[in-house]
C-alpha positions in Angstrom: -19.5 -13.7 2.9 -18.6 -11.6 -0.2 -18.9 -13.1 -3.7 -15.5 -13.2 -5.4 -15.5 -12.2 -9.1 -12.3 -12.8 -11.2 -11.7 -11.1 -14.5 -9.4 -13.3 -16.6 -8.3 -13.4 -20.2 -5.3 -13.1 -22.5 -3.2 -9.9 -22.4 -4.5 -6.5 -23.5 -8.2 -7.3 -23.8 -9.3 -4.7 -21.2 -9.4 -6.5 -17.9 -7.8 -3.7 -15.8 -10.2 -1.2 -17.5 -13.2 -3.2 -16.4 -11.6 -3.6 -12.9 -11.3 0.1 -12.5 -14.9 0.6 -13.8 -16.3 -1.9 -11.2 -14.2 -0.4 -8.4 -15.2 3.1 -9.2 -11.8 4.6 -9.4 -8.6 4.3 -11.3 -6.3 2.1 -9.2 -5.0 -0.4 -11.8 -2.5 0.9 -14.4 -4.1 0.8 -17.9 -2.1 1.1 -21.1 -2.2 -0.3 -24.6 1.1 -2.2 -23.9 0.3 -5.9 -23.5 1.2 -7.4 -20.1 1.0 -4.3 -17.9 -0.7 -6.1 -15.1 1.4 -8.8 -13.5 0.1 -9.4 -9.9 -3.5 -10.2 -9.1 -5.2 -7.2 -7.5 -8.2 -7.3 -5.1 -10.7 -4.6 -4.3 -14.4 -4.0 -3.5 -16.5 -3.7 -6.6 -20.0 -2.4 -7.0 -22.7 -2.2 -9.7 -25.7 -0.3 -8.4 -26.8 -1.9 -5.1 -24.5 -5.0 -5.5 -21.3 -5.2 -3.5 -18.7 -7.9 -4.2 -15.0 -8.6 -4.3 -13.3 -8.3 -7.7 -9.9 -9.6 -8.8 -7.8 -8.2 -11.6 -5.4 -10.7 -13.1 -2.4 -10.8 -15.4 -3.0 -11.7 -19.0 -2.9 -15.5 -19.5 0.2 -16.8 -21.2 0.6 -20.5 -22.1 4.1 -20.9 -20.5 5.4 -23.5 -18.1 9.1 -22.9 -18.3 9.6 -21.0 -15.0 9.8 -17.6 -16.8 8.1 -14.4 -15.7 5.1 -15.2 -17.9 4.9 -18.7 -16.3 4.8 -17.1 -12.8 2.1 -14.7 -14.0 0.1 -17.6 -15.2 0.3 -19.2 -11.8 -1.0 -16.1 -10.2 -4.0 -16.1 -12.6 -4.7 -19.7 -11.8 -4.8 -18.9 -8.1 -7.4 -16.2 -8.8 -9.5 -18.8 -10.7 -9.3 -21.2 -7.8 -10.5 -18.5 -5.3 -13.3 -17.1 -7.5 -17.0 -17.7 -7.3 -17.7 -16.1 -10.7 -15.3 -16.0 -13.6 -15.6 -13.3 -16.2 -13.7 -14.7 -19.2 -12.9 -11.6 -21.4 -12.0 -11.6 -25.1 -11.5 -8.7 -27.5 -14.6 -8.7 -29.7 -12.9 -6.7 -32.4 -10.1 -9.3 -32.7 -12.4 -12.3 -32.4 -11.3 -15.7 -31.0 -7.5 -16.2 -31.0 -5.6 -19.5 -30.4 -4.6 -18.3 -26.9 -8.3 -17.6 -26.1 -9.0 -21.2 -27.2 -6.2 -22.6 -25.0 -7.4 -20.6 -22.0 -11.0 -21.8 -22.6 -9.7 -25.4 -22.1 -8.1 -24.4 -18.8 -11.3 -22.8 -17.6 -13.4 -25.8 -18.5 -11.1 -28.0 -16.4 -11.4 -25.6 -13.4 -15.1 -26.5 -13.0 -16.1 -23.0 -12.1 -19.0 -20.8 -13.3 -17.6 -19.0 -16.4 -19.3 -16.1 -18.2 -17.9 -15.0 -21.6 -17.4 -11.3 -22.0 -16.9 -9.7 -25.4 -15.1 -6.4 -24.6 -14.8 -3.4 -26.9 -18.2 -4.3 -28.4 -18.9 -0.7 -29.2 -16.3 -0.8 -32.0 -17.2 -1.3 -35.6 -16.6 -4.9 -36.7 -17.2 -6.3 -33.2 -20.3 -8.3 -34.2 -18.4 -11.0 -36.1 -16.1 -11.5 -33.2 -19.1 -11.9 -30.8 -20.6 -14.6 -33.2 -17.3 -16.4 -33.3 -17.1 -16.5 -29.5 -19.9 -19.1 -29.4 -17.2 -21.6 -30.5 -15.5 -21.4 -27.1 -18.4 -23.3 -25.5 -19.5 -20.9 -22.8 -22.8 -19.9 -24.3 -23.9 -16.5 -25.4 -21.2 -13.8 -25.0 -22.0 -10.7 -23.1 -21.3 -7.6 -25.2 -19.4 -5.0 -23.1 -17.5 -1.8 -23.3 -15.4 -1.5 -20.2 -14.1 1.9 -21.3 -17.5 3.4 -21.9 -19.5 1.5 -19.3 -21.8 -0.3 -21.7 -23.2 -3.7 -20.8 -23.0 -3.3 -17.0 -26.7 -4.2 -16.6 -25.9 -7.7 -17.9 -23.0 -8.0 -15.4 -25.4 -6.9 -12.6 -27.7 -9.8 -13.5 -24.8 -12.3 -13.6 -23.2 -11.3 -10.3 -26.6 -10.6 -8.7 -27.6 -14.2 -9.3 -24.5 -15.5 -7.5 -25.0 -13.0 -4.7 -28.6 -14.4 -4.2 -27.3 -18.0 -4.2 -24.7 -17.1 -1.6 -27.4 -15.5 0.6 -29.6 -18.6 0.2 -26.6 -20.9 1.2 -26.0 -18.7 4.3 -29.6 -18.8 5.3 -29.7 -22.6 4.9 -26.6 -22.9 7.0 -28.2 -20.8 9.8 -31.3 -22.9 9.6 -29.3 -26.1 10.0 -27.7 -24.6 13.1 -31.2 -23.6 14.5 -32.3 -27.3 14.2 -29.6 -28.6 16.4 -30.8 -29.9 19.8 -30.2 -27.7 22.8 -27.8 -29.2 25.4 -27.3 -27.7 28.8 -23.6 -27.9 29.7 -22.2 -26.2 32.8 -19.0 -24.7 31.5 -16.6 -22.5 33.6 -16.6 -18.9 32.6 -13.9 -18.3 30.0 -12.2 -15.0 30.2 -9.7 -15.9 27.5 -6.8 -16.5 29.9 -4.1 -18.9 29.1 -1.2 -20.5 30.9 1.0 -17.7 29.7 -1.1 -15.1 31.6 -4.3 -13.1 31.5 -6.3 -12.6 28.4 -5.5 -9.8 25.9 -8.7 -8.0 25.0 -9.3 -7.4 21.4 -8.5 -3.8 20.6 -10.5 -2.6 17.6 -7.9 -0.1 16.4 -8.1 1.3 12.9 -6.2 -0.1 10.0 -2.5 0.9 9.5 -1.4 1.6 6.0 2.3 0.7 5.5 3.9 1.3 2.1 7.1 -0.6 1.2 9.2 1.4 -1.2 12.7 1.2 -2.6 14.8 0.8 -5.8 14.1 -2.1 -8.2 15.1 -5.5 -7.0 15.5 -4.5 -3.4 13.2 -7.3 -2.3 9.9 -5.6 -1.5 7.6 -8.3 -2.9 9.7 -11.1 -1.3 9.5 -9.4 2.1 5.7 -9.0 1.9 5.3 -12.6 0.8 7.2 -13.8 3.8 5.2 -11.5 6.2 1.8 -12.7 5.0 3.0 -16.4 4.7 2.1 -17.0 1.1 3.2 -16.3 -2.4 0.8 -13.4 -2.7 3.0 -11.3 -5.0 5.0 -12.1 -8.1 8.8 -12.4 -7.4 11.9 -13.3 -9.3 15.4 -12.3 -10.3 14.2 -9.8 -12.9 14.2 -6.2 -11.8 11.0 -4.2 -12.1 8.5 -7.0 -11.9 6.0 -5.1 -9.8 4.2 -2.3 -11.7 0.9 -1.8 -9.9 0.8 -0.8 -6.2 -0.8 -3.9 -4.6 -2.5 -3.7 -1.2 -2.2 -6.9 0.9 -4.2 -7.0 4.2 -2.4 -8.8 7.0 -3.2 -9.2 10.6 -0.3 -8.7 13.1 -0.5 -8.0 16.8 -4.2 -7.7 16.9 -4.3 -5.1 14.1 -5.0 -5.2 10.4 -1.9 -4.0 8.5 -2.5 -2.9 4.9 0.9 -3.7 3.3 1.3 -1.9 0.0 3.8 -3.3 -2.4 5.1 -0.6 -4.9 7.1 -0.5 -8.1 10.8 0.0 -7.7 11.7 3.6 -8.4 14.8 4.5 -10.4 16.3 7.9 -11.1 13.9 10.0 -13.2 16.5 10.4 -16.0 16.6 6.6 -16.5 12.8 6.2 -16.8 11.9 6.2 -20.5 9.0 3.8 -20.9 5.5 5.0 -20.4 4.5 2.0 -18.4 7.3 2.6 -15.9 6.4 6.2 -15.6 2.8 5.2 -14.7 4.1 2.6 -12.2 6.3 5.2 -10.5 3.4 7.6 -10.3 1.3 4.9 -8.7 4.1 4.4 -6.1 4.3 8.1 -5.3 0.5 8.1 -4.7 1.0 5.1 -2.3 3.4 7.2 -0.2 0.9 10.0 0.0 -1.9 7.6 1.3 0.4 5.7 3.7 0.8 6.4 7.4 4.2 4.6 7.7 6.7 4.1 4.9 9.3 1.4 5.0 12.3 2.4 2.8 13.9 -0.9 1.8 17.7 -0.8 1.1 19.9 -3.4 -0.4 22.6 -4.3 2.1 25.2 -4.7 -0.6 24.6 -1.2 -2.1 22.8 0.9 0.6 22.3 4.7 0.5 22.5 5.1 -3.2 21.5 8.5 -4.5 18.0 7.3 -5.3 17.6 5.9 -1.8 18.4 9.3 -0.4 16.0 11.0 -2.8 13.2 8.6 -1.7 13.9 9.3 2.0 13.8 13.0 1.4 10.5 12.6 -0.5 8.9 10.7 2.4 10.1 13.4 4.8 8.6 16.2 2.7 5.3 14.3 2.5 5.3 14.1 6.3 5.0 10.3 6.5 6.5 8.3 9.4 9.4 6.2 8.1 11.5 3.2 9.0 14.6 2.2 7.1 15.0 -1.6 6.6 18.3 -2.9 5.3 17.4 -6.1 3.4 19.5 -9.1 2.3 21.4 -8.9 5.6 22.0 -12.7 5.4 24.4 -12.0 2.5 26.7 -9.8 4.6 29.8 -11.5 6.2 31.2 -9.0 8.7 27.9 -7.9 10.1 29.1 -5.8 13.1 31.5 -3.8 10.9 28.8 -3.3 8.2 26.3 -2.2 10.8 28.7 0.4 12.2 29.3 1.8 8.7 25.5 2.0 8.0 24.8 3.9 11.1 27.6 6.4 10.2 26.2 6.8 6.7 22.7 7.3 8.0 23.7 10.2 10.3 25.8 11.7 7.5 23.4 11.4 4.6 20.0 12.0 6.4 20.6 14.6 9.1 17.1 15.9 8.7 15.8 12.5 10.0 18.2 12.2 13.0 17.3 9.2 15.1 15.2 7.4 12.5 15.0 3.7 13.3 17.0 1.3 11.1 16.4 -2.4 11.1 18.5 -5.1 9.4 16.3 -7.9 7.9 16.2 -10.7 5.5 13.0 -10.8 3.5 14.0 -14.1 1.9 14.5 -15.9 5.2 12.1 -13.9 7.3 14.6 -12.7 9.8 13.8 -9.7 12.1 10.2 -9.3 10.9 9.1 -8.8 14.5 11.8 -6.1 15.0 10.6 -4.4 11.8 7.0 -4.4 13.0 8.0 -3.1 16.5 9.8 -0.2 14.8 6.7 0.5 12.6 4.4 0.7 15.6 6.9 2.9 17.5 7.2 5.5 14.7 3.4 5.4 14.2 3.1 6.3 17.9 5.5 9.2 17.6 3.9 10.3 14.4 0.6 10.7 16.4 2.3 12.5 19.3 0.5 15.4 20.9 2.2 17.8 23.4 0.2 20.1 25.7 0.5 23.8 25.2 1.8 24.4 28.7 4.7 21.9 28.2 5.5 23.5 24.8 5.7 27.0 26.2 7.9 25.9 29.1 10.1 24.2 26.6 10.2 27.2 24.3 11.1 29.5 27.2 14.0 27.3 28.1 15.3 27.0 24.6 15.2 30.8 23.9 16.9 31.5 27.2 19.7 29.0 26.7 20.2 30.0 23.1 18.6 33.4 22.3 17.6 34.1 18.7 20.0 36.4 16.9 19.3 40.1 16.4 18.5 41.0 12.8 19.3 44.5 11.6 19.9 45.5 15.2 16.5 44.4 16.3 15.9 41.4 18.6 13.5 38.7 17.8 10.9 37.8 20.4 9.2 34.4 20.7 5.9 34.8 22.4 3.8 31.7 22.3 3.7 28.1 20.9 1.0 25.5 20.4 0.5 22.3 18.4 -1.8 22.7 15.5 -2.2 19.0 14.5 -0.7 15.5 14.5 0.3 13.1 11.7 2.9 14.6 11.4 3.3 16.7 14.5 2.9 20.3 13.5 3.5 23.4 15.6 2.9 27.1 15.4 5.1 29.7 17.1 4.0 33.3 17.3 6.9 35.7 17.3 7.9 39.1 16.1 9.2 39.4 12.5 8.7 35.7 11.6 9.9 36.3 8.0 13.5 37.1 9.1 14.0 34.2 11.6 17.2 32.4 10.4 16.7 28.9 9.0 19.5 27.6 11.3 17.5 28.8 14.4 14.4 27.0 13.1 16.4 23.8 12.7 17.7 24.3 16.2 14.1 24.4 17.5 13.0 21.4 15.4 15.9 19.3 16.6 15.2 20.4 20.2 11.5 19.3 19.8 12.6 15.8 18.7 15.0 15.4 21.6 12.8 16.9 24.3 9.5 15.1 23.4 10.9 11.7 22.2 10.2 12.1 18.5 13.5 10.9 16.9 13.3 10.5 13.1 9.8 12.0 13.0 9.0 14.6 10.4 8.0 17.8 12.2 6.3 20.8 10.7 6.9 24.2 12.3 5.2 27.5 11.2 6.2 30.9 12.4 3.4 33.5 12.7 3.4 37.2 13.4 1.0 39.0 15.6 1.2 41.3 18.5 -0.4 41.1 21.9 -2.4 44.4 22.2 -2.3 44.2 26.0 1.5 43.7 26.2 3.1 47.2 26.2 6.6 45.7 26.2 6.3 44.3 22.6 8.4 46.0 20.0 
């Protein structure tokens, strides 16, 4: 069982900087603006030979009025509840503030092991702040520089002690089990079958990374919360609450699904604040690392220009995609609206002809199963592989039914085709004069591939290569 370490403190003391340092890569957004982090983020941390789970939290605000700051405070308190070790971070340069004192009272009531961390201790004037930190009642503060990596040896000792205690508890539990008396009981062989039918064997398939993207306030965090069955992500009526891309593991259908909540992405011209630029950049990286992307649309205002831009971006990145129309519970004439949406989908995204579209309600949890079935289906198509023999029979039929046009009085000859890779399906066609093959004819072949090999809505890559068969005297 992994030891859980939570980094807590008031805003802008360097919690996310330390989180990135412990994780070993920059995954949390860091900026001088207070309150950048809003959701709690979880990752695997390491210091030398130690491995543990580390939680990054929002800056603590003493608010209980139902505001965004209040909801951020509740997320921090959940992290405190789940943690084995709490690193209470203050800014050594600023000393102890009234909010630090208020937070110290909250931590004392939590009854958890708390270690006081004086960050930014490398700065001039930090020593008085470290001396003042004794007044918080958590013993000697640990001087640290999260930015420069100073003081990690002390953290290694703190966390290592808890890891040793966890190992002792696990060994003691195993010992207690060994002391139980052995009892011979003749039990029928259990193959896992139930009244509903034979057992389903556990299939140890790999993780599936699914990124949820869309414009601000489309309902991405609300949807993920309903999928995982808990208030894991911060939600509310305010647009743009999510800033960091938060990965939430979830088991569904015998698989572990890594759901990635992303910041809402507006048009580039409307993004002026630095923090929003960083958040959008984080969302774009999430698309690159995802295998399936769910583009979440607002049923009241679907297929806005930004939605189409995001869909085109996902297609260019070669990711499998599902379009989910959220807030479907607010639509009155559903059949009419659905007909309109299908027409707009064909008109606005012809390059993704046949892409699945699912109507859902993230707030009420409607059609989550349909959404997951669509995700698994597009993943299967995204991993499609077609044999070379089938491809060449198909290519021969396509060129015979619709021969490529002659260019400058010279005909184009398509000789051979093979699949180079999957994820997304990528194909190479060897032909004469590949540089002059019209784009319209290439689109004809791509659309034919989708239809013939059951890959609707799947991004397809096709490369044309030159080359001449030296044994074929009929080649031009």
